[in-house]
C-alpha positions as CSV (number, residue, x, y, z in Angstrom):
1,M,18.7,8.6,14.2
2,A,15.3,10.3,14.6
3,V,12.3,8.1,15.2
4,E,10.7,9.2,11.9
5,T,13.9,8.4,9.9
6,K,14.5,5.2,11.7
7,R,10.9,4.0,11.1
8,L,11.1,5.1,7.4
9,F,14.3,3.2,6.9
10,F,13.3,-0.1,8.5
11,G,9.8,0.1,7.2
12,S,11.1,0.6,3.7
13,M,13.3,-2.5,4.1
14,L,10.2,-4.5,5.2
15,A,8.3,-3.1,2.3
16,F,11.0,-4.2,0.0
17,Y,10.7,-7.7,1.3
18,K,6.9,-7.6,1.1
19,S,6.9,-6.5,-2.5
20,F,9.6,-9.0,-3.3
21,F,7.6,-11.9,-1.8
22,H,4.3,-10.7,-3.3
23,G,5.8,-10.4,-6.8
24,F,7.6,-13.7,-6.5
25,T,4.4,-15.5,-5.5
26,M,2.3,-13.9,-8.3
27,V,4.7,-15.0,-11.0
28,L,5.3,-18.4,-9.3
29,F,1.6,-19.1,-8.8
30,S,0.8,-17.9,-12.4
31,I,3.4,-20.4,-13.8
32,Y,2.2,-23.1,-11.4
33,F,-1.5,-22.7,-12.2
34,T,-0.8,-22.6,-15.9
35,K,1.3,-25.7,-15.8
36,L,-1.5,-27.5,-13.9
37,G,-3.8,-26.7,-16.9
38,I,-6.3,-24.6,-14.9
39,S,-8.7,-22.9,-17.3
40,L,-9.0,-19.1,-17.4
41,L,-12.0,-18.4,-15.2
42,P,-10.8,-20.7,-12.2
43,Y,-7.4,-19.2,-12.8
44,A,-8.7,-15.7,-12.3
45,L,-10.8,-16.8,-9.4
46,L,-7.8,-18.1,-7.5
47,F,-6.3,-14.6,-7.5
48,V,-9.7,-12.9,-6.7
49,I,-10.8,-15.1,-3.7
50,G,-7.9,-14.3,-1.4
51,D,-8.1,-10.6,-1.9
52,G,-11.8,-10.7,-1.5
53,V,-11.5,-12.1,2.0
54,S,-8.6,-9.8,3.0
55,F,-10.7,-6.8,1.8
56,F,-13.1,-7.4,4.7
57,L,-10.3,-7.8,7.2
58,K,-8.3,-4.6,6.4
59,P,-10.2,-2.3,8.7
60,L,-9.8,-4.7,11.6
61,I,-6.0,-4.7,10.9
62,G,-6.0,-0.9,11.2
63,V,-7.9,-1.0,14.5
64,L,-5.5,-3.6,15.9
65,S,-2.5,-1.5,14.8
66,D,-3.9,1.7,16.4
67,R,-4.6,-0.2,19.7
68,I,-1.6,-2.6,20.1
69,G,1.0,-1.5,17.7
70,E,2.5,-3.2,14.7
71,K,5.2,-5.6,16.1
72,Y,3.2,-8.8,16.5
73,L,1.0,-8.3,13.5
74,L,4.1,-8.1,11.3
75,L,5.5,-11.3,12.8
76,V,2.3,-13.3,12.2
77,A,2.1,-12.0,8.7
78,L,5.7,-13.0,7.9
79,V,5.3,-16.5,9.2
80,L,1.9,-17.2,7.8
81,S,2.8,-16.0,4.3
82,S,5.9,-18.3,4.1
83,I,4.1,-21.4,5.4
84,S,0.9,-21.0,3.3
85,T,2.9,-20.4,0.1
86,L,5.0,-23.6,0.7
87,L,1.8,-25.6,1.2
88,I,0.5,-24.6,-2.2
89,S,3.3,-26.6,-3.8
90,F,1.9,-29.8,-2.3
91,T,-1.5,-29.7,-3.9
92,N,-3.2,-29.5,-7.3
93,N,-6.7,-29.6,-5.8
94,I,-8.6,-26.4,-6.8
95,L,-10.4,-26.2,-3.4
96,Y,-7.2,-26.5,-1.4
97,L,-5.5,-24.0,-3.7
98,A,-8.3,-21.5,-3.1
99,L,-8.1,-22.0,0.7
100,L,-4.3,-21.5,0.7
101,Q,-4.6,-18.5,-1.6
102,V,-6.8,-16.9,1.1
103,L,-4.1,-17.4,3.7
104,V,-1.4,-16.0,1.4
105,A,-3.5,-13.0,0.5
106,V,-4.6,-12.2,4.0
107,S,-1.1,-12.5,5.4
108,L,0.4,-10.3,2.6
109,A,-2.5,-7.8,3.1
110,T,-1.8,-7.6,6.8
111,F,2.0,-7.2,6.1
112,L,1.5,-4.4,3.7
113,T,-1.0,-2.5,5.7
114,V,1.0,-2.7,8.9
115,V,4.3,-1.8,7.1
116,I,2.7,1.3,5.6
117,I,1.3,2.4,9.0
118,F,4.7,1.7,10.7
119,S,6.7,3.6,8.1
120,L,4.5,6.6,7.4
121,R,2.7,7.2,10.7
122,P,5.2,9.8,12.0
123,I,5.6,11.7,8.6
124,T,4.1,15.2,8.6
125,Q,6.8,17.4,6.8
126,N,7.8,17.2,3.2
127,P,5.8,14.1,2.5
128,E,6.5,14.0,-1.3
129,K,10.2,13.3,-0.8
130,K,9.8,10.8,2.1
131,V,6.9,8.8,0.7
132,S,8.8,8.6,-2.7
133,I,11.7,6.9,-0.9
134,F,9.3,4.4,0.7
135,G,7.5,3.9,-2.6
136,G,10.7,3.6,-4.6
137,V,12.2,1.0,-2.3
138,Y,8.9,-0.9,-2.3
139,G,8.8,-0.8,-6.1
140,L,12.4,-2.1,-6.4
141,G,11.4,-5.1,-4.2
142,W,8.9,-5.9,-7.0
143,V,11.7,-5.9,-9.5
144,F,13.6,-8.7,-7.8
145,G,10.4,-10.5,-6.9
146,L,9.2,-10.5,-10.5
147,L,12.6,-11.2,-12.0
148,I,13.9,-14.1,-9.9
149,P,11.0,-16.7,-9.9
150,G,11.1,-17.3,-13.7
151,I,14.9,-17.8,-13.5
152,F,14.6,-20.1,-10.5
153,V,11.9,-22.2,-12.2
154,D,14.1,-22.7,-15.2
155,L,17.1,-23.7,-13.0
156,L,15.5,-25.4,-10.0
157,G,12.0,-26.5,-11.2
158,L,8.8,-25.5,-9.5
159,K,9.3,-27.5,-6.3
160,G,12.8,-26.2,-5.8
161,T,11.6,-22.6,-6.3
162,F,8.8,-23.1,-3.7
163,Y,11.4,-24.5,-1.2
164,T,13.8,-21.7,-1.8
165,L,11.2,-19.0,-1.2
166,F,10.2,-20.7,2.1
167,V,13.9,-20.6,3.3
168,I,14.1,-16.9,2.4
169,G,10.9,-16.2,4.3
170,A,12.2,-18.1,7.4
171,L,15.5,-16.1,7.4
172,I,13.7,-12.8,7.0
173,S,11.4,-13.7,10.0
174,C,14.4,-14.4,12.2
175,L,16.1,-11.2,11.1
176,Y,12.8,-9.3,11.9
177,V,12.7,-10.7,15.4
178,F,16.3,-9.7,16.0
179,F,16.1,-6.1,14.7
180,M,12.6,-5.0,15.7
181,K,13.1,-5.7,19.4
182,D,14.6,-2.2,19.6
183,F,11.4,-0.5,18.7
184,K,8.8,0.6,21.3
185,F,5.2,0.1,20.2
186,E,3.2,2.6,22.3
187,L,-0.6,2.3,22.6
188,R,-2.4,4.8,20.4
189,E,-5.8,6.5,20.3
190,K,-8.7,4.1,19.7
191,S,-10.1,4.6,16.2
192,F,-12.7,2.6,14.2
193,P,-13.7,2.3,10.6
194,S,-16.6,4.4,9.5
195,I,-18.2,6.1,6.5
196,Q,-16.4,9.3,7.5
197,T,-13.1,7.4,7.4
198,L,-13.8,6.2,3.9
199,K,-14.7,9.8,2.8
200,K,-11.3,11.0,4.0
201,V,-9.4,8.6,1.8
202,L,-11.9,8.3,-1.1
203,D,-9.8,10.1,-3.7
204,P,-6.5,8.2,-3.3
205,L,-8.5,5.0,-2.8
206,V,-10.1,5.4,-6.2
207,Y,-6.9,6.4,-8.0
208,K,-4.8,3.7,-6.4
209,T,-7.4,0.9,-6.9
210,F,-7.6,1.4,-10.7
211,D,-3.9,2.2,-11.0
212,L,-3.0,-1.1,-9.4
213,A,-5.8,-2.9,-11.3
214,V,-3.7,-2.1,-14.5
215,F,-0.6,-3.6,-12.9
216,S,-2.5,-6.7,-11.5
217,A,-4.2,-7.4,-14.9
218,F,-0.9,-7.0,-16.8
219,L,1.0,-9.2,-14.4
220,I,-1.6,-12.0,-14.0
221,F,-2.7,-12.3,-17.7
222,F,0.6,-11.4,-19.4
223,V,2.4,-14.2,-17.6
224,R,-0.3,-16.7,-18.6
225,F,-0.4,-15.4,-22.2
226,A,3.4,-15.4,-22.6
227,V,4.0,-18.8,-21.1
228,G,0.8,-20.5,-22.3
229,K,0.3,-19.0,-25.8
230,L,3.7,-17.6,-26.8
231,G,5.8,-20.3,-25.2
232,M,8.2,-17.8,-23.7
233,S,10.7,-19.1,-21.0
234,G,10.1,-18.1,-17.4
235,S,13.3,-16.1,-17.4
236,I,12.2,-13.8,-20.3
237,V,8.7,-13.4,-18.9
238,S,10.1,-12.4,-15.5
239,L,12.4,-9.9,-17.1
240,I,9.5,-8.2,-18.9
241,V,7.3,-7.9,-15.9
242,A,10.2,-6.9,-13.6
243,F,11.0,-4.0,-16.0
244,E,7.7,-2.5,-15.0
245,S,8.6,-2.4,-11.3
246,L,12.2,-1.1,-12.1
247,V,10.7,1.8,-14.0
248,F,8.2,2.4,-11.2
249,G,10.7,2.3,-8.4
250,V,13.3,4.6,-10.1
251,S,10.6,7.0,-11.4
252,E,9.0,7.3,-8.0
253,I,12.3,8.3,-6.3
254,L,13.1,10.8,-9.1
255,I,9.5,12.3,-9.0
256,G,9.7,12.8,-5.3
257,R,13.1,14.4,-5.5
258,Y,13.0,16.5,-8.6
259,A,9.4,17.1,-9.6
260,K,7.9,20.5,-8.7
261,V,5.3,20.4,-6.0
262,E,3.3,22.9,-8.0
263,S,2.8,20.3,-10.8
264,K,1.3,17.7,-8.3
265,R,-2.3,18.5,-9.3
266,L,-1.5,17.1,-12.8
267,W,0.2,13.9,-11.7
268,I,-3.0,11.8,-11.6
269,K,-4.0,12.9,-15.1
270,W,-0.5,12.3,-16.4
271,G,-0.5,8.8,-14.8
272,A,-3.8,7.9,-16.4
273,L,-2.8,9.1,-19.9
274,I,0.6,7.2,-19.7
275,H,-1.3,4.1,-18.6
276,I,-3.6,4.3,-21.6
277,T,-0.5,4.7,-23.9
278,G,1.1,1.6,-22.3
279,I,-2.0,-0.5,-22.7
280,V,-2.3,0.5,-26.4
281,A,1.3,-0.6,-26.8
282,L,0.5,-3.9,-25.1
283,V,-2.5,-4.5,-27.3
284,L,-0.5,-3.8,-30.5
285,S,2.6,-5.7,-29.3
286,N,3.9,-8.3,-31.7
287,N,7.5,-8.3,-30.5
288,I,9.5,-8.3,-27.3
289,V,10.5,-4.6,-27.7
290,L,6.9,-3.5,-27.5
291,F,6.3,-5.7,-24.5
292,F,9.1,-3.9,-22.7
293,L,7.8,-0.5,-23.8
294,A,4.3,-1.3,-22.5
295,S,5.7,-2.6,-19.2
296,G,7.8,0.5,-18.7
297,L,5.0,2.9,-19.4
298,I,2.7,1.1,-17.0
299,G,5.5,1.5,-14.3
300,L,6.0,5.2,-15.1
301,A,2.2,5.8,-14.8
302,G,2.0,4.0,-11.5
303,A,4.9,6.1,-10.0
304,F,3.0,9.5,-10.6
305,I,-0.2,8.1,-9.1
306,D,1.6,6.5,-6.1
307,V,3.5,9.6,-5.0
308,W,0.4,11.7,-5.2
309,C,-1.7,9.3,-3.1
310,Y,0.8,8.8,-0.3
311,S,1.7,12.5,0.0
312,F,-2.0,13.3,0.1
313,L,-2.5,10.9,3.0
314,C,0.5,12.2,5.0
315,E,-0.7,15.8,4.5
316,N,-4.3,15.3,5.4
317,I,-4.5,12.6,8.1
318,E,-3.8,13.0,11.9
319,V,-0.9,10.9,13.1
320,T,-2.9,9.1,15.8
321,K,-5.6,8.0,13.3
322,R,-3.4,6.7,10.6
323,G,-3.8,3.1,11.5
324,V,-7.5,2.9,10.4
325,L,-7.1,5.4,7.6
326,F,-4.1,3.8,6.0
327,S,-5.7,0.4,6.3
328,T,-8.8,1.7,4.7
329,F,-6.7,3.2,1.9
330,S,-4.9,-0.1,1.5
331,L,-8.2,-1.7,0.5
332,S,-7.1,-0.5,-2.9
333,H,-4.6,-3.4,-3.1
334,D,-7.4,-5.9,-2.6
335,L,-9.9,-4.2,-4.9
336,S,-7.3,-3.8,-7.6
337,T,-6.6,-7.6,-7.7
338,I,-10.3,-8.3,-7.7
339,T,-11.0,-5.9,-10.6
340,G,-7.7,-6.6,-12.4
341,S,-8.4,-10.3,-12.4
342,S,-12.1,-10.2,-13.1
343,L,-12.5,-7.7,-16.0
344,P,-9.9,-9.3,-18.4
345,A,-11.3,-12.8,-17.7
346,L,-14.9,-11.5,-18.4
347,A,-13.7,-9.8,-21.5
348,Y,-12.1,-13.0,-22.7
349,F,-15.4,-14.8,-22.1
350,F,-17.1,-12.3,-24.4
351,A,-14.4,-12.7,-27.1
352,I,-12.8,-9.3,-26.3
353,N,-9.0,-8.9,-26.0
354,P,-8.3,-9.1,-22.3
355,F,-5.5,-6.5,-22.6
356,A,-7.8,-4.0,-24.4
357,S,-10.3,-4.2,-21.6
358,M,-7.7,-2.8,-19.2
359,I,-8.2,0.7,-20.8
360,L,-11.3,1.0,-18.7
361,F,-9.2,1.4,-15.5
362,P,-7.2,4.5,-16.4
363,A,-10.3,5.9,-18.1
364,I,-12.1,5.8,-14.8
365,I,-9.1,7.5,-13.1
366,L,-9.1,10.3,-15.7
367,I,-12.8,10.9,-15.6
368,Y,-12.9,10.9,-11.8
369,S,-9.9,13.3,-11.5
370,F,-11.6,15.8,-13.9
371,K,-14.8,15.5,-11.8
372,R,-12.9,16.2,-8.6
373,S,-11.1,19.1,-10.3
374,E,-14.5,20.6,-11.3
375,S,-15.8,20.2,-7.7
376,F,-12.7,21.9,-6.3
377,W,-13.1,25.0,-8.5
378,H,-16.8,25.3,-7.8
379,Q,-16.3,25.3,-4.0
């Protein structure tokens, strides 16, 4: 098996687990914080604070990856994420919850950044098809991560669900140590974050930040709204939010395989318009069918934007510099949680529908993409 294919396969499996774990914790923490009776602004802050810290650490992660390889960074992230998540179940103190959220967010940010670098570093040919496989598997991990916790909470209770997730994390860590010993992690060219680095990934960074902000806002606030206001069971809520990731994962694979490369210049605009349609459906939703429709549209929009972003990066970034550049791009995951958590909470404070405020995110994507198109044609 070629190195590129082998890395893509194992990296995709690790990405599946990362998205599974991240989705699981987002739903589990949302239910847990809601059950603790935490008010809206501290609730949003708990999701913001961890990603705020990891935002500043991302470039350092890329530098370490370029200099020492990915092996040990992944192992630390695996172990730290499992332990810090388990510890959250033992406290209801807001300060301790915030500190542990920082550990969870930093470990997951490290895991995602390094997995992206590990999987996509060697890819130079036909990036659309290859990154769509990675993105599709990553998206399907979210399906199970978002679907299972609500069911487990209904069956095992909150404590039992936290313990189960810890056991899963421990098993995955052991499997990782066993399988990854076959990979060689050669030293790479030294590279460092800079303004020039940011400029190289600015377009995909903007698109992905506001794309994921829609997903983060939908996930964080829909779970709270459905459990706290509508009284939905955890199982039904998990099913609705998992549908978004199912549509995302399947659509991403199909787009990479069947969509014409010539249409790629329109994918960002299509994604933004589909996002807007999904948010409108969410605002107008008064039954479970519309909730599923909104969830699916948000997933479809994200698939178009995701394939464009990663194919752009693989086409335009030198292999030896991908550690720092991919880690800079992955800042979008932290920025999206910060914006996706903050704007709806701020809107609620001013008596504005939190879901309606989400329209700002795809609007920014659409306006920015038109501006970039104009710049391109005037060059």
